[in-house]
C-alpha positions in Angstrom: -3.8 -17.3 18.8 -0.5 -16.8 16.9 1.2 -13.4 16.7 0.4 -13.2 13.0 -3.3 -14.0 13.7 -3.5 -11.3 16.4 -2.0 -8.7 14.1 -4.3 -9.6 11.2 -7.4 -9.8 13.4 -6.9 -6.2 14.6 -5.2 -4.8 11.5 -7.9 -2.3 10.7 -7.7 -0.8 14.2 -3.9 -0.9 14.2 -3.8 0.7 10.8 -6.1 3.5 11.8 -4.1 4.2 15.0 -0.9 4.2 13.0 -2.3 6.7 10.5 -3.4 9.0 13.3 0.1 8.8 14.8 1.6 9.8 11.5 -0.8 12.7 11.1 0.1 13.9 14.6 3.8 13.8 13.6 3.2 15.6 10.4 1.3 18.4 12.2 3.9 18.9 15.0 7.3 18.2 13.4 9.3 19.0 10.3 12.2 16.8 9.5 13.2 17.1 5.8 15.8 14.7 4.4 15.8 15.4 0.7 18.0 18.1 -1.0 16.3 21.4 -1.9 16.1 23.1 -5.3 15.7 21.2 -8.5 16.6 17.9 -6.9 13.9 18.2 -4.3 11.4 19.1 -7.0 12.4 16.1 -9.1 12.0 13.9 -6.0 8.5 15.3 -5.4 7.6 14.7 -9.0 8.8 11.1 -8.8 6.8 10.7 -5.6 3.6 11.9 -7.4 4.2 9.3 -10.2 4.8 6.5 -7.7 1.6 7.4 -5.8 -0.4 7.3 -9.0 1.3 4.0 -10.1 0.5 2.5 -6.7 -3.2 3.6 -6.9 -3.7 2.3 -10.4 -1.9 -0.9 -9.6 -4.2 -1.5 -6.6 -7.2 -0.9 -8.9 -5.8 -3.3 -11.4 -5.3 -6.0 -8.8 -8.8 -5.5 -7.2 -10.4 -5.8 -10.6 -9.3 -9.5 -10.5 -10.0 -9.9 -6.8 -13.5 -8.4 -6.5 -16.0 -11.1 -5.8 -13.4 -13.9 -5.6 -11.4 -13.2 -2.4 -11.3 -16.2 -0.1 -13.6 -18.1 -2.4 -11.2 -19.4 -5.0 -7.5 -19.1 -6.0 -7.0 -16.0 -8.1 -4.0 -16.6 -10.3 -4.6 -14.2 -13.2 -3.4 -10.7 -14.0 -1.1 -9.4 -11.3 -1.8 -12.4 -9.1 -0.2 -14.6 -11.8 3.3 -13.0 -11.2 3.2 -12.3 -7.4 0.9 -13.5 -4.6 0.5 -10.1 -2.9 0.4 -7.4 -5.5 -1.9 -5.2 -3.4 0.9 -4.8 -0.7 3.5 -4.3 -3.4 1.5 -1.4 -5.0 0.7 0.0 -1.6 4.5 0.1 -0.9 5.0 2.0 -4.2 2.3 4.5 -3.1 3.8 4.9 0.4 7.3 5.5 -1.1 5.7 8.2 -3.3 4.1 9.8 -0.3 7.4 9.8 1.5 9.1 11.6 -1.4 6.3 14.2 -1.7 6.2 14.8 2.1 10.0 15.0 2.5 9.6 14.1 6.2 12.1 11.8 7.9 9.7 10.4 10.6 7.0 9.7 8.0 9.7 7.7 6.0 10.7 5.8 9.1 7.1 5.0 10.1 6.0 3.8 6.7 9.2 1.7 6.3 8.7 0.2 9.7 5.1 -0.7 8.9 6.1 -2.6 5.7 9.1 -4.3 7.3 7.7 -5.2 10.7 3.9 -5.2 10.5 2.7 -6.3 7.0 4.7 -9.6 7.0 2.6 -10.8 9.9 -0.6 -9.8 8.2 0.4 -11.5 4.9 1.4 -14.7 6.8 -1.9 -14.8 8.6 -3.9 -14.2 5.4 -2.0 -17.0 3.7 -2.6 -19.4 6.6 -6.4 -18.7 6.3 -6.4 -19.3 2.5 -4.5 -22.6 3.0 -7.2 -23.7 5.4 -10.1 -22.7 3.1 -8.7 -23.5 -0.4 -6.4 -26.5 0.4 -4.1 -28.1 -2.1 -5.0 -25.7 -4.9 -3.7 -22.8 -2.9 -0.6 -24.8 -1.9 0.2 -25.4 -5.5 -0.3 -21.7 -6.3 2.1 -20.8 -3.5 4.8 -23.2 -4.8 4.4 -21.6 -8.3 4.1 -17.9 -7.6 6.5 -15.9 -5.3 5.1 -14.1 -2.3 6.7 -10.6 -2.8 9.1 -10.5 -5.7 7.2 -10.5 -9.1 8.1 -13.1 -11.7 7.0 -11.4 -15.0 7.5 -14.5 -17.1 4.5 -16.1 -15.3 2.1 -13.4 -16.4 -1.3 -14.7 -17.6 -4.3 -12.7 -18.7 -7.6 -14.5 -19.3 -9.8 -13.7 -22.2 -12.7 -13.2 -19.9 -13.0 -12.3 -16.2 -16.3 -11.6 -14.3 -16.2 -8.8 -11.8 -18.4 -8.0 -8.8 -19.1 -4.3 -9.7 -20.4 -3.5 -6.2 -17.2 -4.7 -4.5 -15.1 -3.1 -7.2 -16.9 0.2 -6.6 -15.6 0.1 -3.0 -12.1 -0.2 -4.4 -12.5 3.0 -6.3 -13.8 4.8 -3.2 -10.8 3.5 -1.3 -8.4 4.7 -4.0 -9.5 8.3 -3.5 -7.4 8.3 -0.3 -4.3 8.5 -2.5 -5.0 11.8 -4.3 -6.5 13.1 -1.0 -3.2 12.3 0.8 -1.2 14.1 -1.9 -3.5 17.2 -1.6 -3.1 17.2 2.2 0.7 16.8 2.0 0.9 19.7 -0.4 -1.1 21.8 2.0 1.1 20.7 4.9 4.3 21.7 3.0 2.9 25.1 2.3 2.0 25.5 6.0 5.5 24.4 7.1 7.1 26.8 4.6 4.9 29.7 5.8 5.5 28.9 9.5 1.9 28.3 10.3 2.4 25.0 12.2 3.9 25.0 15.7 7.1 23.3 14.8 7.3 24.3 11.2 11.0 24.9 11.1 13.8 22.3 10.3 
């Protein structure tokens, strides 16, 4: 099995372990890297907007994907301008969480995940889609970029059927984003109050 395939096969377990490691870091360390005062507040506000944009972007993408994943080439909506919009919107949300948390190790961990881990997962997923969908997916890959959106390709169909049961799961998953914002806000208050073991700088 290729390295990409191994990462993708165990990506849920790896992701959960990674999140647990980040939570442990947040509970036991405090390494701010943003300026304080008005600049820090502006960065946190921008982070909140990025998290919301990432969450809404994922819901927009999953609206087109629900019920079609691995069954046919989805080349409408966000998938018409980039092949992996879910990862792109997840990156926006992760960047927002970094700004809200103002924690150096969180920033390093999330950046490392997107640079080192997710390319393997994306490559493995694309290999599987090539096997299942054949020449139609090959043509899609030649036309639409993997990561950098090409807005002039945007196409919105007049009608699109959605599997509401699957899309409901997308909404449940999206709740993790506001929950993460709430938890980070509570952690920052705990750091400032000195309630955590290593709450100082």
